[in-house]
C-alpha positions in Angstrom: 8.7 -19.2 26.2 6.0 -16.6 25.4 5.9 -13.3 27.3 3.0 -10.9 27.2 4.5 -7.5 26.3 2.3 -4.5 25.3 3.8 -1.8 23.2 0.5 -0.3 22.0 -2.1 1.5 24.1 -4.5 4.4 23.4 -1.9 7.1 23.9 0.5 5.6 21.4 -0.3 8.3 18.7 0.7 11.0 21.2 4.0 9.2 21.9 4.7 8.8 18.2 4.1 12.5 17.7 6.4 13.3 20.5 3.7 15.2 22.4 4.4 15.9 26.1 1.7 14.5 28.4 0.6 18.0 29.5 0.3 19.5 26.0 -3.2 20.9 25.3 -5.2 18.6 23.2 -5.8 21.2 20.5 -2.0 21.4 20.0 -1.7 17.6 19.8 -4.6 17.6 17.3 -2.7 20.1 15.2 0.4 17.9 15.3 -1.6 14.9 14.2 -3.2 16.8 11.4 0.2 17.9 10.1 1.3 14.3 10.0 -1.9 13.1 8.3 -3.1 11.0 11.2 -5.8 13.2 12.7 -8.7 10.8 12.5 -6.6 8.1 14.3 -5.7 10.6 17.0 -9.4 11.7 17.4 -10.5 8.1 17.8 -7.9 7.6 20.5 -9.0 10.8 22.2 -12.6 9.6 22.2 -11.6 6.2 23.6 -9.8 8.1 26.4 -12.9 10.2 27.3 -12.3 13.4 25.3 -15.6 14.9 24.1 -15.6 16.0 20.4 -17.7 18.9 19.1 -20.1 18.4 16.3 -17.7 19.2 13.5 -15.0 17.0 15.0 -17.4 14.2 15.4 -18.6 14.5 11.8 -15.0 14.4 10.6 -14.3 11.2 12.5 -17.5 9.6 11.4 -16.6 10.3 7.8 -13.3 8.6 8.3 -14.9 5.6 10.0 -17.4 5.4 7.1 -14.6 5.6 4.6 -12.6 2.8 6.2 -15.7 0.6 6.6 -16.5 1.1 2.9 -13.0 0.3 1.8 -12.8 -2.8 4.0 -16.2 -4.1 2.8 -15.4 -3.4 -0.9 -12.1 -5.3 -0.5 -13.8 -8.3 1.2 -16.5 -8.5 -1.4 -14.1 -8.4 -4.3 -11.9 -11.0 -2.7 -14.8 -13.3 -2.1 -16.4 -12.8 -5.5 -13.3 -13.0 -7.7 -10.5 -14.7 -5.7 -8.4 -11.7 -5.1 -6.4 -11.2 -1.8 -6.7 -8.1 0.3 -3.4 -6.7 1.4 -2.5 -4.5 4.4 -5.6 -2.4 5.4 -8.0 -4.7 7.3 -5.3 -7.3 7.9 -3.4 -4.7 10.0 -6.5 -2.9 11.4 -7.7 -6.0 13.2 -4.6 -5.8 15.4 -5.2 -2.2 16.5 -6.4 -1.7 20.1 -10.2 -1.4 20.4 -11.3 2.1 19.7 -8.2 3.1 17.7 -9.0 3.7 14.0 -6.5 2.8 11.3 -6.9 5.3 8.5 -7.0 4.0 4.9 -6.7 5.9 1.7 -7.5 2.9 -0.5 -7.8 -0.8 -0.6 -4.9 -2.9 -2.0 -5.8 -6.2 -3.8 -3.5 -8.9 -5.2 -5.0 -10.6 -8.3 -3.4 -14.0 -9.2 -4.0 -13.4 -12.9 -5.3 -10.7 -15.3 -8.8 -12.3 -15.4 -9.2 -11.6 -11.7 -7.6 -8.1 -12.0 -10.0 -6.9 -14.7 -13.0 -8.5 -13.0 -12.2 -6.4 -10.0 -11.7 -3.3 -12.1 -15.0 -3.7 -13.9 -16.8 -4.3 -10.6 -15.4 -1.1 -9.2 -16.6 0.8 -12.3 -20.1 -0.7 -11.9 -20.2 -0.4 -8.1 -18.8 3.1 -7.6 -18.4 4.7 -11.0 -14.7 4.4 -10.4 -12.3 5.6 -13.1 -8.7 4.3 -13.8 -6.2 6.9 -12.5 -3.2 4.9 -13.8 -2.4 1.6 -15.5 1.2 0.4 -14.8 3.0 -2.3 -16.7 6.0 -4.1 -15.2 8.0 -5.9 -17.9 10.6 -8.6 -17.2 11.5 -12.0 -18.6 8.1 -13.5 -18.1 4.6 -12.2 -18.8 4.1 -8.5 -17.9 2.6 -7.7 -14.6 -0.2 -5.2 -14.4 -1.3 -2.6 -11.8 -4.4 -0.5 -12.0 -5.2 2.4 -9.6 -8.9 3.2 -9.5 -10.5 6.3 -7.9 -14.0 7.4 -7.1 -15.5 10.2 -5.1 -15.6 10.2 -1.3 -18.8 10.9 0.6 -17.9 14.5 0.8 -16.1 14.8 -2.6 -15.1 18.5 -2.2 -13.7 18.0 1.3 -12.1 14.5 1.3 -9.6 12.9 -1.0 -11.1 10.3 -3.4 -11.6 6.7 -2.5 -9.3 4.3 -4.1 -8.3 0.7 -5.0 -5.0 -0.6 -6.2 -5.3 -3.9 -8.0 -2.1 -5.7 -9.0 -0.9 -9.0 -10.3 2.0 -8.8 -7.9 2.3 -8.2 -4.1 5.7 -6.4 -3.9 7.0 -4.4 -6.9 10.5 -3.7 -5.4 12.4 -0.5 -6.2 12.7 -1.2 -10.0 16.5 -0.9 -9.7 17.9 -3.8 -7.7 15.0 -5.3 -5.8 13.0 -7.9 -7.7 9.2 -8.2 -8.1 7.8 -10.7 -5.6 4.5 -12.0 -6.8 2.6 -14.1 -4.2 1.5 -12.7 -0.9 3.0 -14.1 2.4 0.6 -16.7 3.7 0.1 -15.3 7.2 -1.7 -11.9 7.3 0.4 -10.4 10.1 3.7 -11.2 8.3 2.3 -10.1 4.9 1.2 -6.8 6.5 4.6 -6.3 8.2 6.6 -6.6 5.0 4.0 -4.6 3.0 4.7 -1.7 5.4 8.4 -2.2 5.0 8.0 -2.2 1.2 6.5 1.4 1.5 10.0 2.7 1.9 10.6 2.2 -1.8 7.9 4.8 -2.4 8.6 7.3 0.3 10.0 7.9 3.7 8.4 6.1 6.6 5.5 8.1 8.2 4.0 7.9 11.7 1.2 5.6 10.4 3.9 3.1 9.3 5.5 3.3 12.8 2.1 2.6 14.3 1.5 -0.3 12.0 4.9 -1.7 13.0 4.0 -1.5 16.7 0.7 -3.3 16.4 2.1 -6.0 14.1 5.2 -6.4 16.2 3.1 -7.1 19.2 0.8 -9.5 17.4 3.8 -11.4 15.9 5.6 -11.6 19.2 2.5 -13.1 20.9 2.1 -15.6 18.1 5.8 -16.6 17.5 7.3 -16.2 20.9 11.0 -17.3 21.0 10.8 -18.1 17.2 10.2 -14.5 16.4 13.8 -13.6 15.3 14.3 -16.7 13.2 10.9 -16.3 11.4 11.3 -12.6 10.7 14.9 -13.0 9.4 14.0 -15.9 7.2 11.2 -13.9 5.5 13.2 -10.7 5.4 16.0 -12.5 3.5 13.6 -14.2 1.1 11.6 -11.1 0.4 14.7 -8.9 0.0 13.4 -6.5 2.6 16.0 -6.8 5.5 17.3 -3.2 5.1 13.8 -1.6 5.0 12.4 -3.7 7.9 15.4 -3.0 10.1 15.1 0.7 9.4 11.4 0.6 10.3 12.1 -1.2 13.6 15.0 1.1 14.6 13.0 4.2 13.7 10.0 3.2 15.7 12.1 2.3 18.7 13.4 5.9 18.8 9.8 7.0 19.6 8.1 4.1 21.3 10.2 1.3 22.8 9.9 -2.0 21.1 10.4 -5.2 23.1 13.7 -6.9 23.8 12.9 -9.6 21.4 12.4 -7.1 18.6 15.7 -5.3 19.5 17.4 -8.7 19.1 15.6 -9.2 15.8 16.8 -5.7 14.6 20.4 -6.8 15.5 20.0 -10.0 13.6 18.7 -8.2 10.6 21.8 -6.0 10.4 24.1 -8.5 8.5 21.2 -9.6 6.3 20.6 -5.9 5.4 24.3 -5.5 4.4 24.1 -8.6 2.3 20.9 -7.5 0.6 22.3 -4.1 -0.2 25.4 -5.7 -1.8 23.1 -7.8 -4.0 21.0 -4.9 -5.3 22.0 -4.1 -8.9 20.1 -3.5 -12.2 20.9 -6.9 -13.6 19.5 -8.9 -10.7 17.1 -11.6 -11.7 13.5 -10.6 -11.2 13.9 -6.8 -11.5 11.3 -5.4 -13.8 11.0 -2.2 -15.9 8.1 0.0 -15.1 6.1 1.9 -17.7 3.3 4.3 -16.8 0.1 4.1 -18.7 -1.0 7.7 -19.7 -4.8 7.4 -20.5 -5.7 8.3 -24.1 -9.2 7.0 -24.6 -11.8 4.7 -23.0 -12.2 2.3 -25.9 -12.0 -1.2 -24.4 -9.5 -3.7 -25.8 -9.5 -7.4 -25.0 -11.8 -8.4 -22.2 -9.2 -9.7 -19.7 -5.7 -8.8 -20.8 -3.4 -6.0 -21.9 -1.8 -5.9 -25.3 1.3 -3.8 -25.9 1.7 -2.2 -29.4 5.2 -0.8 -30.1 6.3 1.4 -32.9 9.0 4.1 -33.3 7.8 7.2 -31.5 5.2 5.7 -29.2 4.3 2.5 -27.5 0.7 1.9 -26.5 -1.1 -0.6 -24.3 -4.7 -1.5 -25.0 -6.7 -2.6 -21.9 -10.3 -3.5 -21.0 -10.8 0.1 -19.8 -9.1 2.0 -22.6 -5.9 2.8 -24.5 -2.8 4.2 -22.7 0.5 5.7 -23.8 3.4 3.7 -22.2 6.0 6.0 -20.9 8.8 5.7 -18.3 8.5 9.3 -17.4 5.7 11.1 -15.5 5.6 14.1 -17.9 4.6 13.7 -21.6 5.3 16.5 -24.0 2.8 17.7 -26.7 4.5 16.0 -29.6 4.6 12.7 -27.9 0.9 13.0 -27.0 -0.1 13.9 -30.6 1.9 10.9 -32.0 0.3 8.6 -29.4 -3.2 9.7 -30.3 -2.6 9.1 -34.0 -1.2 5.7 -33.1 -4.3 4.9 -31.0 -6.6 6.0 -33.9 -4.7 3.7 -36.3 -5.2 0.8 -34.0 -9.0 1.5 -34.0 -9.0 1.7 -37.8 -7.2 -1.6 -38.3 -9.2 -3.6 -35.7 
Protein backbone atom coordinates (compact mmCIF):
# COMPACT_ATOMS: atom_id res chain seq x y z
CA UNK A 1 0.00 0.00 0.00
CA UNK A 2 1.35 3.46 -0.94
CA UNK A 3 0.12 6.61 0.77
CA UNK A 4 0.75 10.15 -0.44
CA UNK A 5 2.14 12.01 2.57
CA UNK A 6 3.69 15.46 2.21
CA UNK A 7 6.12 16.61 4.92
CA UNK A 8 7.75 19.37 2.85
CA UNK A 9 6.17 22.60 1.65
CA UNK A 10 7.43 26.14 1.10
CA UNK A 11 7.26 27.13 4.78
CA UNK A 12 9.36 24.16 5.89
CA UNK A 13 12.44 26.32 6.56
CA UNK A 14 10.41 28.53 8.91
CA UNK A 15 9.25 25.44 10.78
CA UNK A 16 12.76 24.02 11.05
CA UNK A 17 13.93 27.39 12.40
CA UNK A 18 11.14 27.32 14.98
CA UNK A 19 9.80 30.67 13.73
CA UNK A 20 6.23 31.51 14.83
CA UNK A 21 3.85 32.16 11.90
CA UNK A 22 3.41 35.82 12.83
CA UNK A 23 7.10 36.62 13.26
CA UNK A 24 8.22 39.54 11.01
CA UNK A 25 10.07 38.31 7.95
CA UNK A 26 13.21 40.32 8.77
CA UNK A 27 13.52 38.40 12.02
CA UNK A 28 13.04 35.04 10.28
CA UNK A 29 15.69 36.08 7.76
CA UNK A 30 18.07 36.84 10.62
CA UNK A 31 17.43 33.39 12.10
CA UNK A 32 18.07 31.77 8.71
CA UNK A 33 21.27 33.75 8.25
CA UNK A 34 22.57 32.66 11.65
CA UNK A 35 21.93 29.03 10.68
CA UNK A 36 23.65 29.37 7.30
CA UNK A 37 20.51 28.82 5.26
CA UNK A 38 19.51 32.36 4.25
CA UNK A 39 19.49 31.76 0.49
CA UNK A 40 17.18 28.77 0.90
CA UNK A 41 14.85 30.83 3.07
CA UNK A 42 14.89 33.74 0.58
CA UNK A 43 13.95 31.36 -2.24
CA UNK A 44 11.02 30.07 -0.18
CA UNK A 45 9.95 33.63 0.60
CA UNK A 46 9.95 34.56 -3.10
CA UNK A 47 7.93 31.44 -3.92
CA UNK A 48 5.39 32.54 -1.30
CA UNK A 49 5.06 36.02 -2.79
CA UNK A 50 7.52 38.06 -0.70
CA UNK A 51 9.17 40.82 -2.73
CA UNK A 52 12.93 41.19 -2.33
CA UNK A 53 14.80 44.45 -2.63
CA UNK A 54 17.70 44.85 -5.06
CA UNK A 55 20.42 43.72 -2.64
CA UNK A 56 18.40 40.72 -1.44
CA UNK A 57 17.64 39.72 -5.02
CA UNK A 58 21.32 39.99 -6.01
CA UNK A 59 22.32 37.82 -3.05
CA UNK A 60 19.82 35.12 -4.02
CA UNK A 61 20.86 35.25 -7.69
CA UNK A 62 24.51 34.77 -6.70
CA UNK A 63 23.55 31.66 -4.75
CA UNK A 64 21.44 30.36 -7.64
CA UNK A 65 24.37 30.92 -10.00
CA UNK A 66 26.72 29.18 -7.57
CA UNK A 67 24.52 26.10 -7.32
CA UNK A 68 23.96 25.99 -11.08
CA UNK A 69 27.73 26.19 -11.70
CA UNK A 70 28.55 23.47 -9.18
CA UNK A 71 25.85 21.15 -10.52
CA UNK A 72 26.96 21.71 -14.13
CA UNK A 73 30.63 21.16 -13.23
CA UNK A 74 29.81 17.91 -11.45
CA UNK A 75 27.70 16.65 -14.34
CA UNK A 76 30.40 17.47 -16.89
CA UNK A 77 33.16 15.79 -14.88
CA UNK A 78 30.98 12.73 -14.33
CA UNK A 79 30.13 12.48 -18.01
CA UNK A 80 33.68 13.08 -19.23
CA UNK A 81 35.67 10.90 -16.81
CA UNK A 82 33.26 8.38 -15.29
CA UNK A 83 33.01 9.91 -11.81
CA UNK A 84 29.79 9.79 -9.79
CA UNK A 85 28.21 12.93 -8.34
CA UNK A 86 27.19 12.51 -4.70
CA UNK A 87 24.59 14.44 -2.68
CA UNK A 88 24.11 17.96 -4.17
CA UNK A 89 22.00 17.70 -7.33
CA UNK A 90 20.80 14.21 -6.39
CA UNK A 91 19.11 15.70 -3.31
CA UNK A 92 18.18 19.05 -4.86
CA UNK A 93 15.98 17.41 -7.49
CA UNK A 94 13.63 16.30 -4.69
CA UNK A 95 13.19 19.82 -3.27
CA UNK A 96 9.83 21.51 -3.87
CA UNK A 97 9.73 23.75 -6.93
CA UNK A 98 11.05 27.18 -6.01
CA UNK A 99 13.07 26.03 -2.99
CA UNK A 100 16.83 26.37 -3.47
CA UNK A 101 19.19 23.82 -1.94
CA UNK A 102 22.42 25.59 -1.05
CA UNK A 103 25.71 23.94 -2.02
CA UNK A 104 29.18 24.82 -0.84
CA UNK A 105 30.92 22.40 -3.18
CA UNK A 106 30.39 19.40 -5.43
CA UNK A 107 31.22 15.90 -4.16
CA UNK A 108 32.54 13.35 -6.64
CA UNK A 109 33.35 9.65 -6.25
CA UNK A 110 36.17 8.47 -8.50
CA UNK A 111 36.37 4.68 -9.00
CA UNK A 112 40.18 4.88 -9.32
CA UNK A 113 43.04 7.35 -9.16
CA UNK A 114 43.10 7.85 -12.94
CA UNK A 115 39.59 9.28 -12.75
CA UNK A 116 40.36 11.28 -9.62
CA UNK A 117 43.40 13.05 -11.06
CA UNK A 118 41.65 13.62 -14.39
CA UNK A 119 38.92 15.47 -12.48
CA UNK A 120 41.48 17.42 -10.47
CA UNK A 121 43.43 18.52 -13.56
CA UNK A 122 40.20 19.48 -15.30
CA UNK A 123 39.24 21.71 -12.34
CA UNK A 124 42.66 23.38 -12.51
CA UNK A 125 42.26 24.05 -16.24
CA UNK A 126 38.57 24.97 -16.06
CA UNK A 127 38.50 27.24 -13.01
CA UNK A 128 42.10 27.79 -11.97
CA UNK A 129 41.32 25.65 -8.93
CA UNK A 130 44.00 24.95 -6.35
CA UNK A 131 44.27 21.94 -4.02
CA UNK A 132 43.32 22.97 -0.51
CA UNK A 133 44.05 19.54 0.92
CA UNK A 134 45.15 16.06 -0.13
CA UNK A 135 44.10 13.31 2.27
CA UNK A 136 45.40 9.75 2.32
CA UNK A 137 43.44 6.91 3.92
CA UNK A 138 45.69 3.92 4.56
CA UNK A 139 44.42 0.43 5.39
CA UNK A 140 45.22 -3.12 4.37
CA UNK A 141 44.57 -2.47 0.68
CA UNK A 142 45.76 0.28 -1.65
CA UNK A 143 45.50 3.75 -0.09
CA UNK A 144 42.42 5.81 -0.79
CA UNK A 145 42.81 9.44 -1.81
CA UNK A 146 40.72 12.55 -1.32
CA UNK A 147 41.46 15.95 -2.86
CA UNK A 148 39.67 19.16 -1.86
CA UNK A 149 39.84 21.80 -4.61
CA UNK A 150 38.96 25.49 -4.25
CA UNK A 151 38.52 28.39 -6.67
CA UNK A 152 37.12 31.93 -6.36
CA UNK A 153 33.40 32.59 -6.27
CA UNK A 154 31.79 35.14 -8.59
CA UNK A 155 32.18 37.72 -5.81
CA UNK A 156 35.44 36.46 -4.29
CA UNK A 157 35.58 39.05 -1.48
CA UNK A 158 31.97 38.48 -0.42
CA UNK A 159 31.29 34.79 -0.91
CA UNK A 160 33.15 31.72 0.24
CA UNK A 161 35.20 29.93 -2.43
CA UNK A 162 33.69 27.38 -4.75
CA UNK A 163 34.82 23.85 -4.12
CA UNK A 164 34.97 20.24 -5.23
CA UNK A 165 35.81 17.19 -3.13
CA UNK A 166 37.00 14.26 -5.24
CA UNK A 167 37.56 10.94 -3.47
CA UNK A 168 38.19 7.29 -4.28
CA UNK A 169 35.67 6.35 -1.59
CA UNK A 170 32.08 7.29 -0.86
CA UNK A 171 31.97 7.14 2.94
CA UNK A 172 35.13 7.58 5.03
CA UNK A 173 33.63 6.59 8.38
CA UNK A 174 34.81 8.07 11.68
CA UNK A 175 38.40 6.68 11.37
CA UNK A 176 38.01 5.02 14.77
CA UNK A 177 35.45 2.24 14.54
CA UNK A 178 33.48 2.77 11.33
CA UNK A 179 35.06 1.35 8.15
CA UNK A 180 35.53 3.01 4.80
CA UNK A 181 32.76 2.12 2.38
CA UNK A 182 33.98 2.55 -1.16
CA UNK A 183 31.18 2.24 -3.71
CA UNK A 184 28.13 4.55 -3.82
CA UNK A 185 24.66 3.19 -3.12
CA UNK A 186 23.08 2.54 -6.50
CA UNK A 187 19.87 4.53 -5.98
CA UNK A 188 20.42 8.30 -5.76
CA UNK A 189 17.80 8.89 -3.07
CA UNK A 190 19.27 6.21 -0.78
CA UNK A 191 22.82 7.34 -1.46
CA UNK A 192 21.85 10.92 -0.59
CA UNK A 193 20.11 9.84 2.59
CA UNK A 194 23.13 8.00 3.95
CA UNK A 195 25.54 10.70 2.77
CA UNK A 196 23.60 13.15 4.96
CA UNK A 197 23.72 10.71 7.89
CA UNK A 198 27.48 10.30 7.36
CA UNK A 199 27.91 14.06 7.95
CA UNK A 200 27.49 13.39 11.67
CA UNK A 201 31.06 12.08 11.78
CA UNK A 202 32.27 15.55 10.76
CA UNK A 203 29.96 17.77 12.81
CA UNK A 204 26.58 18.05 14.50
CA UNK A 205 23.55 17.95 12.25
CA UNK A 206 22.42 21.33 10.91
CA UNK A 207 19.08 22.62 9.66
CA UNK A 208 20.15 21.92 6.09
CA UNK A 209 20.64 18.24 7.01
CA UNK A 210 17.16 18.12 8.55
CA UNK A 211 15.70 19.65 5.41
CA UNK A 212 17.54 17.13 3.24
CA UNK A 213 16.17 14.33 5.40
CA UNK A 214 12.61 15.59 4.98
CA UNK A 215 12.72 15.79 1.18
CA UNK A 216 14.49 12.43 0.85
CA UNK A 217 12.17 10.79 3.36
CA UNK A 218 9.20 11.89 1.31
CA UNK A 219 10.75 10.72 -1.97
CA UNK A 220 11.74 7.35 -0.52
CA UNK A 221 8.34 6.76 1.02
CA UNK A 222 6.65 7.49 -2.29
CA UNK A 223 8.99 5.06 -4.05
CA UNK A 224 9.17 2.24 -1.49
CA UNK A 225 5.79 2.37 0.22
CA UNK A 226 5.37 -0.49 2.72
CA UNK A 227 8.90 -1.73 1.93
CA UNK A 228 10.40 1.46 3.39
CA UNK A 229 11.43 0.14 6.80
CA UNK A 230 12.94 -3.08 5.48
CA UNK A 231 14.98 -1.32 2.78
CA UNK A 232 16.21 1.47 5.04
CA UNK A 233 17.22 -0.92 7.83
CA UNK A 234 19.02 -3.26 5.45
CA UNK A 235 21.10 -0.40 4.02
CA UNK A 236 21.70 1.17 7.45
CA UNK A 237 23.12 -2.09 8.78
CA UNK A 238 25.27 -2.70 5.70
CA UNK A 239 26.61 0.86 5.67
CA UNK A 240 27.21 0.96 9.45
CA UNK A 241 25.07 4.09 9.76
CA UNK A 242 22.07 3.01 11.85
CA UNK A 243 22.98 5.25 14.86
CA UNK A 244 23.49 8.35 12.74
CA UNK A 245 20.41 7.85 10.57
CA UNK A 246 18.19 7.23 13.58
CA UNK A 247 19.53 10.35 15.27
CA UNK A 248 18.82 12.37 12.12
CA UNK A 249 15.23 11.11 11.83
CA UNK A 250 14.46 11.65 15.52
CA UNK A 251 16.03 15.11 15.53
CA UNK A 252 14.06 16.15 12.44
CA UNK A 253 10.81 14.83 13.89
CA UNK A 254 11.25 17.19 16.86
CA UNK A 255 10.81 20.15 14.48
CA UNK A 256 8.74 18.87 11.57
CA UNK A 257 6.68 15.73 11.99
CA UNK A 258 7.79 12.81 9.86
CA UNK A 259 5.29 10.22 8.67
CA UNK A 260 4.14 7.25 10.67
CA UNK A 261 6.15 4.95 8.41
CA UNK A 262 9.30 6.90 9.21
CA UNK A 263 8.56 6.76 12.94
CA UNK A 264 8.25 2.99 12.66
CA UNK A 265 11.51 2.97 10.72
CA UNK A 266 13.22 4.97 13.49
CA UNK A 267 11.96 2.42 16.02
CA UNK A 268 13.27 -0.44 13.89
CA UNK A 269 16.67 1.27 13.64
CA UNK A 270 17.07 1.37 17.43
CA UNK A 271 18.35 -2.22 17.97
CA UNK A 272 20.49 -1.92 14.83
CA UNK A 273 22.03 1.26 16.23
CA UNK A 274 22.87 -0.46 19.53
CA UNK A 275 24.43 -3.38 17.68
CA UNK A 276 26.46 -1.07 15.44
CA UNK A 277 27.79 0.94 18.39
CA UNK A 278 28.87 -2.30 20.09
CA UNK A 279 30.80 -3.23 16.95
CA UNK A 280 32.74 0.03 16.68
CA UNK A 281 36.33 -0.38 17.79
CA UNK A 282 39.75 0.53 16.34
CA UNK A 283 40.58 -3.00 15.20
CA UNK A 284 37.44 -3.37 13.10
CA UNK A 285 38.08 -4.54 9.56
CA UNK A 286 38.03 -1.73 7.02
CA UNK A 287 38.90 1.10 9.41
CA UNK A 288 41.60 3.29 7.83
CA UNK A 289 44.19 5.70 9.18
CA UNK A 290 43.90 9.28 7.93
CA UNK A 291 46.90 11.44 7.07
CA UNK A 292 46.52 15.05 5.99
CA UNK A 293 48.64 16.31 3.11
CA UNK A 294 50.23 19.65 4.00
CA UNK A 295 51.21 21.27 0.65
CA UNK A 296 54.96 21.91 0.21
CA UNK A 297 55.37 22.61 -3.50
CA UNK A 298 53.60 22.35 -6.84
CA UNK A 299 56.10 20.01 -8.54
CA UNK A 300 54.03 17.22 -10.13
CA UNK A 301 54.83 13.60 -9.40
CA UNK A 302 53.45 10.63 -11.32
CA UNK A 303 50.61 11.50 -13.68
CA UNK A 304 47.82 9.47 -12.08
CA UNK A 305 48.83 8.22 -8.66
CA UNK A 306 50.21 9.16 -5.28
CA UNK A 307 53.50 7.78 -4.00
CA UNK A 308 54.32 7.77 -0.29
CA UNK A 309 57.95 8.37 0.72
CA UNK A 310 58.74 7.54 4.35
CA UNK A 311 61.79 8.35 6.41
CA UNK A 312 62.49 9.13 10.06
CA UNK A 313 61.24 12.63 10.80
CA UNK A 314 58.88 13.15 7.88
CA UNK A 315 56.71 11.23 5.46
CA UNK A 316 55.88 12.82 2.14
CA UNK A 317 53.42 12.06 -0.62
CA UNK A 318 54.09 13.06 -4.20
CA UNK A 319 50.97 13.70 -6.28
CA UNK A 320 50.19 14.95 -9.78
CA UNK A 321 49.63 18.43 -8.27
CA UNK A 322 52.63 18.66 -5.95
CA UNK A 323 54.37 17.32 -2.85
CA UNK A 324 52.73 17.22 0.57
CA UNK A 325 53.89 16.48 4.10
CA UNK A 326 51.84 13.64 5.55
CA UNK A 327 50.69 14.35 9.09
CA UNK A 328 47.96 13.05 11.35
CA UNK A 329 47.74 16.45 13.06
CA UNK A 330 46.29 19.70 11.76
CA UNK A 331 49.18 21.79 13.12
CA UNK A 332 52.75 21.42 11.85
CA UNK A 333 55.62 22.96 13.81
CA UNK A 334 58.54 24.82 12.23
CA UNK A 335 61.08 22.01 12.70
CA UNK A 336 58.77 19.49 11.05
CA UNK A 337 58.19 21.82 8.13
CA UNK A 338 61.92 22.49 7.67
CA UNK A 339 62.73 18.77 7.68
CA UNK A 340 59.88 18.07 5.24
CA UNK A 341 61.10 20.74 2.80
CA UNK A 342 64.61 19.24 2.88
CA UNK A 343 63.11 15.80 2.27
CA UNK A 344 61.10 17.17 -0.69
CA UNK A 345 64.21 18.77 -2.20
CA UNK A 346 66.09 15.48 -1.85
CA UNK A 347 63.34 13.69 -3.79
CA UNK A 348 63.71 16.22 -6.61
CA UNK A 349 67.47 15.79 -6.63
CA UNK A 350 67.33 11.99 -6.87
CA UNK A 351 64.54 11.85 -9.47
